[in-house]
N, C-alpha and C positions, 0 to 999 in steps of 0.2 A: 512403539517406540519407548527407548528407555526413557529413566526420569530426567536424564541431564539435557537432554535431547527435547522433550517437553518442558522442561523449564525455560531453553532457548527461543524454542518454536514461543511462548508464552511472552517472554521480554520481548522478541520482535512483534507481537502482535501488539502487545501494551505500546512500543513505542510507533509503530504504524497508527495506532487509534490516536495518539497524540499528536502527532503532526498531522493526521484528519481533523484535527478538532482547530488546530493553530491554520488549516486553509480555512475551514469554515468561518474561521474569522479574519481571514484576510479577506475572503471573497466579498465580506459584509463592508468590512471598510474599502473594498477598493468599488464597489457600488455607492456608497455615499463620496467617495471621491470622484466618481462618473456624474455624480448628478451635481456635487459642486463646480465650482472654476479654479479649481487648483489640480493645473496638467501634472506638476511634481508629483501630486499625490498618487495620482493616477498610476504614473510610471513607477513610483516606488511601489506599490502592493501589486502592480503587474510584475515586477521583477521578483517580488517576495511570493508568489503564486506559483511563478514557475520554479524557483528553487526548490519549495515545498512541494510541489509534483515530481518534481527529479530523487526527492528523497523518499517519495513515497514509494516512487518504480526500484528505488534501489533497494527498500526494504524488501518489497514484493519477491525482487530477484531474489535475496537471501532468505525468503522464507522458504522459496520453491526449492533453491537448492540443498537446503536442509532437510525439503521434504524427500526429496528425490534420494539424497543419502540415508535417511533414515526409514524410509519407508518404501522401499523400491517394490516392493510387490503391490502395492497399493496405487501404482500407476496405472494400471490395467483395471482396475475396479473403480466403479463411482454409482451414485445412488440412480436408480430410476427415474429415465425419463429427463437424467440433463445432458445438455447437449456434450458431443464427440470431444475432448480436449487431444491438441497435437503431441507428442513425443516431446518435442522441444518446449512444451509450455510449463514440464516441471509436475510433480507430484501435488495433488489439491491439499494433501493432507486432512483426509474425511475424516473422522472419527465415528 
């Protein structure tokens, strides 16, 4: 993987981590809302959770596309003992 692609991958992973942290906070807020008596808060947190999950999915697809483009030879290899991935799943970007 060239340096530019590595930086793009690092950026994608940093963004994915940031969204995952937001998701964690949203899940905490949703749990609190569920134990309270504010149905609007539950709906708001649930909507935010769905939006964040969509963002994570989009970033993951972007990562897979980058890996498939930058590391096509690695698609056929993986660490021993790991489950086989379908070709449509994209390259795993193992280092």
